[in-house]
VOPAGU-2260 file (C-alpha; in pm, 1 decimal, decimal comma):
REM VOPAGU-2260
SITE   aa  ch    i         X         Y         Z
SITE  MET   A    0    3036,3   -5234,6     406,1
SITE  ASN   A    1    2779,6   -5464,4     564,1
SITE  ARG   A    2    2424,8   -5493,7     445,2
SITE  PHE   A    3    2279,4   -5312,5     750,3
SITE  LEU   A    4    2507,6   -5010,7     705,3
SITE  ARG   A    5    2427,9   -4989,3     334,7
SITE  ALA   A    6    2056,6   -4996,7     409,7
SITE  THR   A    7    2091,9   -4729,4     678,8
SITE  ILE   A    8    2281,5   -4492,2     447,7
SITE  ALA   A    9    2027,7   -4546,8     169,7
SITE  ALA   A   10    1743,6   -4467,8     406,8
SITE  LEU   A   11    1917,1   -4148,6     524,8
SITE  LEU   A   12    1980,5   -4037,1     166,0
SITE  LEU   A   13    1618,2   -4103,4      75,2
SITE  ALA   A   14    1495,9   -3906,6     376,1
SITE  ALA   A   15    1722,9   -3612,4     292,6
SITE  THR   A   16    1610,1   -3614,3     -69,6
SITE  THR   A   17    1244,2   -3631,5      34,1
SITE  ALA   A   18    1290,0   -3348,2     284,8
SITE  GLY   A   19    1454,8   -3127,4      22,9
SITE  THR   A   20    1178,7   -3198,7    -224,0
SITE  THR   A   21     911,9   -3123,0      35,7
SITE  ALA   A   22    1077,8   -2791,9     131,0
SITE  THR   A   23    1091,6   -2683,2    -231,8
SITE  ALA   A   24     728,3   -2776,8    -288,6
SITE  VAL   A   25     611,0   -2591,6      23,6
SITE  ALA   A   26     767,4   -2258,6     -79,1
SITE  PRO   A   27     506,2   -2085,2    -300,6
SITE  THR   A   28     615,2   -1962,0    -638,7
SITE  LEU   A   29     573,4   -1593,5    -721,2
SITE  GLN   A   30     256,6   -1671,8    -915,2
SITE  GLU   A   31     114,9   -1877,5    -627,9
SITE  ALA   A   32     196,0   -1610,6    -369,5
SITE  VAL   A   33      36,4   -1332,2    -574,7
SITE  ALA   A   34    -272,1   -1541,7    -652,8
SITE  ALA   A   35    -309,4   -1623,9    -282,8
SITE  ALA   A   36    -286,2   -1255,5    -188,0
SITE  MET   A   37    -542,4   -1159,8    -451,5
SITE  THR   A   38    -796,0   -1427,2    -367,5
SITE  GLY   A   39    -745,5   -1362,4       5,0
SITE  GLN   A   40    -821,1    -992,3     -38,6
SITE  SER   A   41   -1123,7   -1071,2    -255,9
SITE  ARG   A   42   -1273,0   -1307,5       1,2
SITE  ALA   A   43   -1197,3   -1065,6     285,7
SITE  LEU   A   44   -1406,6    -805,1     102,6
SITE  GLY   A   45   -1697,4   -1050,6      82,3
SITE  SER   A   46   -1659,8   -1152,5    -282,2
SITE  SER   A   47   -1716,0   -1507,8    -403,0
SITE  LEU   A   48   -1563,9   -1448,5    -748,8
SITE  ALA   A   49   -1257,2   -1657,7    -665,7
SITE  ASP   A   50   -1486,0   -1957,2    -620,7
SITE  ALA   A   51   -1650,9   -1916,7    -962,6
SITE  GLY   A   52   -1373,4   -2115,4   -1129,9
SITE  ALA   A   53   -1280,9   -1876,5   -1412,6
SITE  GLY   A   54    -918,4   -1866,1   -1297,0
SITE  VAL   A   55    -660,4   -1615,5   -1172,2
SITE  GLU   A   56    -407,9   -1435,2   -1391,1
SITE  VAL   A   57     -68,3   -1321,8   -1264,8
SITE  ASN   A   58     103,0   -1096,9   -1518,4
SITE  VAL   A   59     464,0   -1021,9   -1425,9
SITE  GLN   A   60     554,5    -699,3   -1604,1
SITE  ARG   A   61     891,7    -618,6   -1443,5
SITE  GLN   A   62    1133,0    -824,7   -1234,1
SITE  ALA   A   63    1483,3    -764,0   -1094,6
SITE  ASP   A   64    1696,4    -833,9    -786,4
SITE  GLY   A   65    1436,8   -1040,9    -602,2
SITE  TRP   A   66    1153,5    -796,4    -675,7
SITE  ALA   A   67     856,6    -827,6    -911,8
SITE  PHE   A   68     577,8    -594,8   -1026,2
SITE  GLY   A   69     270,4    -658,5   -1237,4
SITE  SER   A   70    -104,5    -709,9   -1245,5
SITE  THR   A   71    -324,3    -988,5   -1116,2
SITE  VAL   A   72    -683,7   -1059,6   -1212,1
SITE  ILE   A   73    -951,5   -1292,6   -1080,9
SITE  LYS   A   74   -1132,0   -1362,2   -1407,2
SITE  ALA   A   75   -1511,0   -1355,9   -1421,9
SITE  PRO   A   76   -1753,8   -1603,4   -1578,6
SITE  ARG   A   77   -1891,8   -1482,2   -1912,3
SITE  ARG   A   78   -2232,9   -1388,0   -1784,4
SITE  GLU   A   79   -2434,0   -1075,3   -1711,2
SITE  GLY   A   80   -2344,9    -894,1   -1389,9
SITE  ALA   A   81   -2004,5   -1058,9   -1358,0
SITE  TYR   A   82   -1684,8    -853,9   -1379,4
SITE  PRO   A   83   -1320,3    -940,8   -1309,8
SITE  GLU   A   84   -1139,3    -818,3   -1001,0
SITE  ALA   A   85    -792,8    -679,3   -1063,1
SITE  ALA   A   86    -499,2    -531,1    -872,4
SITE  LEU   A   87    -142,6    -426,8    -925,4
SITE  PHE   A   88     102,8    -622,7    -713,8
SITE  LEU   A   89     452,6    -566,9    -583,3
SITE  ALA   A   90     644,6    -862,8    -442,1
SITE  ARG   A   91     978,4    -901,1    -266,6
SITE  LEU   A   92    1167,2   -1226,5    -206,4
SITE  ASP   A   93    1265,5   -1237,9     161,1
SITE  ASP   A   94    1574,4   -1399,9     314,9
SITE  GLY   A   95    1380,0   -1720,5     376,8
SITE  GLY   A   96    1292,2   -1762,2       9,7
SITE  ALA   A   97     926,8   -1660,7      46,3
SITE  TRP   A   98     754,2   -1390,9    -157,6
SITE  GLN   A   99     605,0   -1101,9      39,6
SITE  VAL   A  100     321,3    -948,5    -165,1
SITE  ALA   A  101     139,8    -613,7    -142,5
SITE  LEU   A  102    -156,6    -510,9    -358,0
SITE  ASP   A  103    -206,8    -152,2    -472,8
SITE  GLY   A  104    -440,4      93,7    -311,3
SITE  GLY   A  105    -295,1     170,3      28,7
SITE  THR   A  106      -1,8     264,8     247,8
SITE  PRO   A  107     156,7     -86,9     266,5
SITE  PHE   A  108     187,0     -95,0    -112,0
SITE  ALA   A  109     322,8     261,7    -126,0
SITE  ASP   A  110     574,7     186,2     151,4
SITE  LEU   A  111     697,4    -129,2     -21,8
SITE  ALA   A  112     719,8      59,2    -352,1
SITE  ALA   A  113     940,8     321,9    -188,1
SITE  ALA   A  114    1195,1      48,6    -106,1
SITE  ALA   A  115    1187,3    -118,5    -448,4
SITE  PRO   A  116    1473,1     -78,0    -699,1
SITE  GLU   A  117    1403,4     171,2    -977,9
SITE  GLN   A  118    1424,5    -103,7   -1241,9
SITE  VAL   A  119    1103,0    -235,3   -1088,5
SITE  VAL   A  120     928,2      82,6    -964,4
SITE  SER   A  121    1033,8     417,0   -1113,1
SITE  LYS   A  122    1083,1     735,2    -912,3
SITE  GLY   A  123     772,8     884,4   -1066,2
SITE  GLU   A  124     562,5     580,4    -976,8
SITE  LYS   A  125     685,3     593,1    -617,9
SITE  GLN   A  126     566,1     952,7    -596,5
SITE  THR   A  127     228,0     868,6    -749,2
SITE  PHE   A  128     168,8     569,3    -520,7
SITE  SER   A  129     267,3     773,3    -214,3
SITE  SER   A  130      52,4    1070,7    -311,2
SITE  ASN   A  131    -244,4     848,3    -397,4
SITE  ALA   A  132    -223,4     675,6     -57,5
SITE  ARG   A  133    -192,6    1005,1     132,3
SITE  HIS   A  134    -488,3    1163,4     -44,9
SITE  ALA   A  135    -724,9     864,5     -31,7
SITE  VAL   A  136   -1017,1    1066,4     105,3
SITE  GLN   A  137   -1378,7    1102,1       5,0
SITE  GLN   A  138   -1392,5    1448,7    -153,8
SITE  VAL   A  139   -1725,9    1533,2    -313,3
SITE  ASP   A  140   -1556,8    1712,0    -603,7
SITE  THR   A  141   -1329,9    1444,3    -741,7
SITE  GLY   A  142   -1135,1    1665,8    -980,9
SITE  LEU   A  143   -1222,8    1414,9   -1255,6
SITE  ALA   A  144   -1367,2    1463,9   -1601,3
SITE  LEU   A  145   -1591,3    1208,0   -1767,1
SITE  PRO   A  146   -1396,6     954,1   -1977,2
SITE  TYR   A  147   -1444,9    1125,6   -2311,2
SITE  ALA   A  148   -1359,4    1458,4   -2473,0
SITE  VAL   A  149   -1434,9    1772,9   -2275,2
SITE  GLY   A  150   -1718,3    1949,2   -2455,9
SITE  ALA   A  151   -1861,1    1625,7   -2600,6
SITE  SER   A  152   -2186,3    1461,4   -2489,8
SITE  TRP   A  153   -2230,2    1088,3   -2440,5
SITE  ARG   A  154   -2534,6     887,7   -2345,6
SITE  LEU   A  155   -2571,5     729,4   -2002,6
SITE  ILE   A  156   -2685,4     371,7   -2068,6
SITE  GLY   A  157   -2624,1     246,7   -1713,6
SITE  GLY   A  158   -2660,9     465,0   -1405,6
SITE  PRO   A  159   -2475,1     407,2   -1078,0
SITE  HIS   A  160   -2417,2      34,6   -1021,6
SITE  GLY   A  161   -2156,1    -192,5    -872,9
SITE  TRP   A  162   -1835,1    -288,8   -1049,2
SITE  SER   A  163   -1998,4    -629,5   -1094,4
SITE  GLY   A  164   -2354,7    -508,0   -1136,8
SITE  GLN   A  165   -2595,1    -525,8    -844,2
SITE  PRO   A  166   -2361,5    -550,2    -541,8
SITE  ARG   A  167   -2279,4    -229,6    -358,7
SITE  PRO   A  168   -2101,2       4,7    -350,5
SITE  TRP   A  169   -2239,6     147,7    -674,7
SITE  SER   A  170   -1913,5     281,1    -810,5
SITE  SER   A  171   -1967,1     251,6   -1185,4
SITE  LEU   A  172   -2127,1     422,2   -1484,6
SITE  ASP   A  173   -2186,8     280,8   -1835,3
SITE  LEU   A  174   -2135,5     543,1   -2105,8
SITE  ASP   A  175   -2153,7     532,9   -2485,2
SITE  SER   A  176   -2110,5     800,1   -2751,8
SITE  ARG   A  177   -2363,3     639,4   -2992,0
SITE  ALA   A  178   -2148,4     807,1   -3257,8
SITE  THR   A  179   -1848,8     740,9   -3478,4
SITE  ASN   A  180   -1608,0     888,1   -3220,1
SITE  ARG   A  181   -1588,4     618,0   -2953,7
SITE  ASP   A  182   -1255,7     729,3   -2802,8
SITE  VAL   A  183   -1226,0     668,7   -2428,9
SITE  LEU   A  184    -998,1     921,1   -2259,1
SITE  ALA   A  185    -828,4     949,2   -1919,8
SITE  ALA   A  186   -1052,8    1130,9   -1671,3
SITE  GLN   A  187    -752,4    1302,2   -1512,2
SITE  SER   A  188    -374,0    1286,4   -1527,9
SITE  GLY   A  189    -208,5     992,2   -1357,5
SITE  ARG   A  190     -18,6     670,2   -1423,3
SITE  ALA   A  191    -180,6     407,8   -1642,9
SITE  TYR   A  192    -152,1      27,1   -1628,5
SITE  TRP   A  193    -293,6    -262,8   -1827,1
SITE  MET   A  194    -465,0    -525,4   -1612,4
SITE  CYS   A  195    -590,1    -820,4   -1822,5
SITE  SER   A  196    -336,6   -1010,7   -2031,9
SITE  ASN   A  197    -577,5    -991,1   -2327,7
SITE  GLY   A  198    -611,9    -612,8   -2290,6
SITE  GLY   A  199    -938,3    -421,8   -2272,5
SITE  HIS   A  200    -898,4    -313,5   -1907,5
SITE  ILE   A  201    -693,6     -11,4   -1797,0
SITE  ARG   A  202    -640,4     140,0   -1451,7
SITE  VAL   A  203    -526,7     500,8   -1400,4
SITE  ILE   A  204    -391,2     594,2   -1056,9
SITE  HIS   A  205    -425,7     965,5    -987,9
SITE  ASP   A  206    -216,0    1175,2    -750,1
SITE  ASN   A  207    -526,3    1319,5    -582,1
SITE  GLY   A  208    -622,7     990,0    -414,8
SITE  TRP   A  209    -866,9     860,0    -675,7
SITE  THR   A  210    -822,1     566,2    -911,8
SITE  THR   A  211   -1033,4     517,4   -1224,6
SITE  GLU   A  212   -1105,4     194,7   -1414,2
SITE  TYR   A  213   -1197,2     148,8   -1779,8
SITE  TYR   A  214   -1331,9    -183,7   -1914,2
SITE  HIS   A  215   -1456,7    -314,5   -2253,3
SITE  LEU   A  216   -1185,7    -122,2   -2441,8
SITE  LEU   A  217   -1095,3    -190,4   -2804,5
SITE  ASP   A  218    -776,0     -74,7   -2979,5
SITE  GLU   A  219    -646,2      18,0   -2637,0
SITE  ILE   A  220    -300,5     135,6   -2539,2
SITE  ARG   A  221     -88,0    -100,7   -2330,7
SITE  PRO   A  222      61,8     123,5   -2063,1
SITE  ASN   A  223     312,6       3,3   -1806,2
SITE  GLY   A  224     320,2     287,1   -1554,9
SITE  GLU   A  225     362,3     569,6   -1805,5
SITE  ARG   A  226     218,3     902,4   -1703,8
SITE  VAL   A  227     -88,5    1006,0   -1903,5
SITE  ALA   A  228    -243,3    1351,0   -1923,4
SITE  MET   A  229    -609,3    1423,2   -1867,3
SITE  GLY   A  230    -779,1    1352,7   -2198,8
SITE  ALA   A  231    -513,9    1106,2   -2317,1
SITE  TYR   A  232    -641,8     829,3   -2545,7
SITE  LEU   A  233    -693,2     493,6   -2371,9
SITE  GLY   A  234    -902,4     296,6   -2620,8
SITE  ARG   A  235   -1248,2     281,7   -2779,2
SITE  THR   A  236   -1585,1     160,3   -2654,8
SITE  SER   A  237   -1675,9    -196,3   -2748,1
SITE  THR   A  238   -1839,1    -516,0   -2621,7
SITE  ARG   A  239   -1506,9    -690,0   -2546,2
SITE  ILE   A  240   -1489,9    -895,4   -2227,4
SITE  PRO   A  241   -1122,6    -996,2   -2212,4
SITE  CYS   A  242   -1138,9   -1110,9   -1849,9
SITE  GLY   A  243   -1502,2   -1217,3   -1841,1
SITE  GLY   A  244   -1837,4   -1054,3   -1775,3
SITE  SER   A  245   -2078,8    -935,8   -2042,1
SITE  ALA   A  246   -2165,1    -635,7   -2260,3
SITE  GLY   A  247   -2479,4    -600,0   -2469,8
SITE  SER   A  248   -2368,3    -290,9   -2665,1
SITE  ASN   A  249   -2062,7     -72,5   -2717,6
SITE  HIS   A  250   -1980,1     123,3   -2402,9
SITE  VAL   A  251   -1711,5     191,7   -2145,9
SITE  HIS   A  252   -1761,2      56,8   -1796,3
SITE  PHE   A  253   -1616,0     348,5   -1596,0
SITE  ALA   A  254   -1559,5     308,5   -1222,2
SITE  LEU   A  255   -1421,2     497,0    -921,7
SITE  LYS   A  256   -1191,4     377,0    -645,8
SITE  SER   A  257   -1036,7     534,4    -338,5
SITE  GLY   A  258    -740,9     333,9    -216,2
SITE  SER   A  259    -822,3     -31,1    -276,8
SITE  SER   A  260   -1198,5      14,5    -228,8
SITE  TRP   A  261   -1471,8      81,1    -477,9
SITE  THR   A  262   -1634,9     415,3    -395,8
SITE  PRO   A  263   -2000,2     509,6    -459,2
SITE  VAL   A  264   -2042,7     775,2    -726,8
SITE  GLN   A  265   -2348,3     896,2    -533,4
SITE  ASP   A  266   -2302,7    1270,9    -459,4
SITE  LYS   A  267   -1961,9    1278,0    -631,3
SITE  VAL   A  268   -1896,1    1550,6    -889,4
SITE  ILE   A  269   -1747,1    1401,3   -1207,7
SITE  GLY   A  270   -1741,3    1589,5   -1534,9
SITE  GLY   A  271   -1936,4    1877,4   -1378,8
SITE  TRP   A  272   -2232,4    1656,0   -1279,2
SITE  ARG   A  273   -2329,9    1546,1    -928,3
SITE  TRP   A  274   -2432,6    1182,0    -965,5
SITE  PHE   A  275   -2724,9    1018,6    -784,6
SITE  GLU   A  276   -2846,7     662,9    -741,8
SITE  GLY   A  277   -3185,5     531,6    -848,4
SITE  GLY   A  278   -3409,0     283,6    -674,4
SITE  GLN   A  279   -3206,3      -1,4    -817,0
SITE  ALA   A  280   -2870,8     -57,2    -979,5
SITE  TYR   A  281   -2833,5      94,8   -1329,8
SITE  ASP   A  282   -3101,7     361,1   -1259,4
SITE  GLY   A  283   -3031,7     716,2   -1145,2
SITE  GLY   A  284   -2835,2     987,3   -1322,6
SITE  GLY   A  285   -2670,1    1321,5   -1261,6
SITE  CYS   A  286   -2758,2    1684,5   -1184,2
SITE  ARG   A  287   -2591,6    2010,8   -1272,4
SITE  GLY   A  288   -2772,7    2274,7   -1073,5
SITE  ASN   A  289   -3140,6    2224,5   -1151,1
SITE  ASP   A  290   -3067,3    2030,9   -1470,4
SITE  CYS   A  291   -3114,3    1665,1   -1371,0
SITE  ARG   A  292   -3084,3    1387,1   -1627,9
SITE  TYR   A  293   -3145,4    1016,8   -1609,2
SITE  VAL   A  294   -3046,1     693,9   -1781,5
SITE  GLY   A  295   -3088,2     742,8   -2153,3
SITE  GLY   A  296   -2998,8    1110,0   -2127,7
SITE  TRP   A  297   -2699,4    1284,8   -2280,0
SITE  PHE   A  298   -2428,2    1421,2   -2051,8
SITE  HIS   A  299   -2205,1    1706,2   -2164,1
SITE  ASN   A  300   -1851,6    1663,7   -2028,0
SITE  TYR   A  301   -1762,9    1989,7   -1850,8
SITE  GLY   A  302   -1426,1    1850,9   -1743,5
SITE  PRO   A  303   -1293,8    1845,0   -1388,3
SITE  GLU   A  304   -1369,6    2216,8   -1330,1
SITE  ASN   A  305   -1215,7    2209,7    -982,8
SITE  GLY   A  306    -924,2    1992,2    -881,1
SITE  ARG   A  307    -756,4    1983,7   -1222,8
SITE  GLN   A  308    -390,3    1882,5   -1193,9
SITE  PHE   A  309     -80,6    1962,1   -1397,6
SITE  ALA   A  310     258,4    1804,1   -1328,7
SITE  ASN   A  311     621,9    1785,7   -1438,5
SITE  ASP   A  312     811,5    1469,0   -1342,5
SITE  ALA   A  313    1137,4    1554,7   -1521,2
SITE  ASP   A  314    1455,3    1604,4   -1315,6
SITE  HIS   A  315    1612,0    1952,7   -1310,0
SITE  PRO   A  316    1957,4    1972,5   -1141,9
SITE  VAL   A  317    2026,3    2247,1    -887,2
SITE  ALA   A  318    2396,8    2330,7    -881,5
SITE  ASP   A  319    2579,0    2447,8    -568,8
SITE  LEU   A  320    2498,7    2819,7    -535,6
SITE  GLY   A  321    2290,1    2787,3    -852,0
SITE  SER   A  322    1923,2    2765,8    -938,6
SITE  ALA   A  323    1689,3    2560,9   -1156,1
SITE  GLU   A  324    1341,8    2611,0   -1298,3
SITE  SER   A  325    1093,9    2335,0   -1384,6
SITE  PRO   A  326     808,5    2448,3   -1614,2
SITE  ILE   A  327     445,3    2339,3   -1634,4
SITE  THR   A  328     216,4    2460,7   -1911,6
SITE  VAL   A  329    -143,9    2507,4   -1799,4
SITE  SER   A  330    -424,0    2521,9   -2055,0
SITE  GLY   A  331    -800,0    2485,3   -2059,2
SITE  VAL   A  332    -858,4    2657,5   -1722,7
SITE  SER   A  333   -1071,6    2968,3   -1757,4
SITE  GLY   A  334    -997,0    3293,6   -1577,1
SITE  ASN   A  335    -739,8    3339,2   -1306,0
SITE  ALA   A  336    -575,2    3085,4   -1078,4
SITE  PRO   A  337    -763,9    3002,3    -757,9
SITE  ALA   A  338    -713,6    3165,7    -420,1
SITE  THR   A  339    -627,9    2819,0    -290,5
SITE  LEU   A  340    -378,5    2701,9    -552,5
SITE  GLU   A  341    -213,1    2384,0    -424,5
SITE  ILE   A  342     153,3    2323,3    -510,2
SITE  TYR   A  343     332,7    1998,7    -429,2
SITE  ALA   A  344     714,9    1998,5    -449,1
SITE  ASP   A  345     947,5    1696,3    -454,9
SITE  VAL   A  346    1303,9    1827,4    -427,0
SITE  HIS   A  347    1624,3    1645,8    -324,4
SITE  HIS   A  348    1929,1    1831,9    -190,6
SITE  GLY   A  349    2235,7    1760,1      25,2
SITE  TRP   A  350    2125,0    2026,9     278,4
SITE  ARG   A  351    1767,5    2130,8     211,0
SITE  GLY   A  352    1794,0    2433,1     439,4
SITE  ASP   A  353    2007,5    2594,8     167,4
SITE  LEU   A  354    1709,6    2614,3     -65,7
SITE  ARG   A  355    1456,3    2882,7    -143,2
SITE  LEU   A  356    1153,8    2768,0    -344,4
SITE  ASP   A  357     944,4    3008,6    -551,0
SITE  LEU   A  358     644,8    2967,7    -778,8
SITE  ILE   A  359     662,3    3191,4   -1086,0
SITE  ALA   A  360     328,8    3266,2   -1251,1
SITE  PRO   A  361     272,5    3321,8   -1624,9
SITE  ASP   A  362     248,7    3698,0   -1563,1
SITE  GLY   A  363     585,7    3702,6   -1382,7
SITE  ARG   A  364     449,8    3728,1   -1028,9
SITE  VAL   A  365     660,3    3537,5    -777,2
SITE  TYR   A  366     498,4    3344,6    -489,9
SITE  LEU   A  367     736,1    3239,1    -211,0
SITE  LEU   A  368     688,7    2875,0    -115,2
SITE  ARG   A  369     985,3    2798,3     112,8
SITE  SER   A  370    1249,6    3019,1     274,1
SITE  PRO   A  371    1606,1    2902,7     347,7
SITE  ALA   A  372    1655,3    2750,9     693,5
SITE  PRO   A  373    2032,3    2721,3     764,5
SITE  SER   A  374    1994,1    2466,2    1045,9
SITE  ASP   A  375    1769,8    2228,2     846,3
SITE  ASN   A  376    2002,6    1946,6     737,8
SITE  GLY   A  377    1736,2    1722,8     582,8
SITE  THR   A  378    1787,5    1599,9     228,5
SITE  ILE   A  379    1435,1    1566,5      84,3
SITE  ILE   A  380    1150,1    1814,4      48,3
SITE  HIS   A  381     808,1    1653,8       8,3
SITE  GLU   A  382     583,0    1946,6      91,1
SITE  THR   A  383     248,2    2088,2     -17,7
SITE  TYR   A  384     188,4    2463,2     -19,6
SITE  VAL   A  385    -134,4    2657,2     -66,2
SITE  ARG   A  386    -108,4    3008,3    -209,8
SITE  ASP   A  387    -353,6    3277,7    -316,3
SITE  ALA   A  388    -264,2    3307,9    -685,0
SITE  SER   A  389    -591,0    3468,5    -791,5
SITE  ALA   A  390    -406,7    3776,4    -919,6
SITE  SER   A  391    -239,9    3567,0   -1192,5
SITE  PRO   A  392    -392,1    3411,7   -1505,6
SITE  ALA   A  393    -439,5    3035,3   -1485,8
SITE  ASN   A  394    -327,5    2953,7   -1839,7
SITE  GLY   A  395      33,5    2980,5   -1943,7
SITE  VAL   A  396     373,9    2860,6   -1827,3
SITE  TRP   A  397     423,3    2826,7   -1451,8
SITE  LYS   A  398     765,8    2751,9   -1305,6
SITE  LEU   A  399     898,1    2606,2    -982,0
SITE  ARG   A  400    1230,2    2773,2    -908,9
SITE  ALA   A  401    1477,0    2624,0    -660,3
SITE  THR   A  402    1767,6    2849,8    -555,5
SITE  ASP   A  403    2072,3    2729,6    -357,7
SITE  VAL   A  404    2180,4    3019,4    -132,1
SITE  ASP   A  405    2474,8    2854,7      47,6
SITE  SER   A  406    2779,0    2654,0     -56,8
SITE  ASN   A  407    2890,7    2288,4     -42,5
SITE  HIS   A  408    2573,7    2107,5    -155,1
SITE  SER   A  409    2373,4    2045,5    -471,1
SITE  GLY   A  410    2054,5    1864,1    -563,7
SITE  TYR   A  411    1766,6    1848,5    -809,9
SITE  ILE   A  412    1396,6    1912,7    -857,4
SITE  ASP   A  413    1254,5    1560,4    -884,5
SITE  ALA   A  414     893,1    1651,1    -965,4
SITE  TRP   A  415     615,5    1894,8    -882,1
SITE  ARG   A  416     250,1    1955,4    -955,8
SITE  MET   A  417     -25,9    2212,2    -919,6
SITE  THR   A  418    -393,3    2153,8    -842,7
SITE  PHE   A  419    -640,6    2415,7    -963,7
């Protein structure tokens, strides 16, 4: 082989090697793709936190078959008025080797979650994400309790303010028991997730469209999408700042989101109080009728009062020409059920027109939800019904009954819930 040919081949091999190396370097890793999505969303919302230099966390919590799920956090400097920005992410590796990333809080995330394998996103999570996206509206009565025991009173040490202090929207409250019981509890049922790798920050996504955040937690649980009931233990108040920020005394930084956006607590009913802003961040308070209290006052937690949810996510098989009942035990709701009781049913069946759905009240009354429809060959029921159940007591065991009235198909009750 002559010298020219050897040199030409060497040059070609070098070029090919360089090209391959360049292609590999250009394709972002999962961590890079998620960090880029998070910082891009932050800047699009007008935040400069990504430029503060505290860093970005990407916490992969589950991964399988080219999919990944976890949390990502833009950490905050350790100074007053600074708070981290966090999101759940779902990522899919496309045919070109690039990661496609969606952040929680909207329809794109819920749609991507629906396509994810169950090793990465469970059936129950898919339902919660879908329901949360569908119900992301600005109801005045949030259906939320305050983040401590119903019947207890905690002190408001920071009135409505932004997640990071002064900037609007003023979505947050600072609350402290000033007592030995510092337990922070879920404001409503939902699915809980840890956000910061060092703990101390929990997000609960609720089926009714709201999302609640809890920061400065000590001795916290470390949930990974598990369903929690209203009043479930999340942690204790403290001054911890695991992802940055500051805290001068023990408290929980409690905040409200709708979709991916912080939502003002102004005029929202939480814990039985209608909250109002003051002339500046951290002022203001809440009113219950003519009883108005301000920062420094004690706020009795009356619970969600309206909009309280109860759910059963367990599967119950419906045999061909058979029936199944899925129970929910309701407690802590005074009097009778409302005249506008909302029932959401998630039922799968080979021919859904074969099914009759009934709601059975604790007193035995039966409320028809869905009649058989022989020509309806769909396979999934995702429907919400509103029934006047005011003749039945609220507390007790309620049941969703699915009855197969025709042959050749079977199915199961996937999940259901009631909103009082």
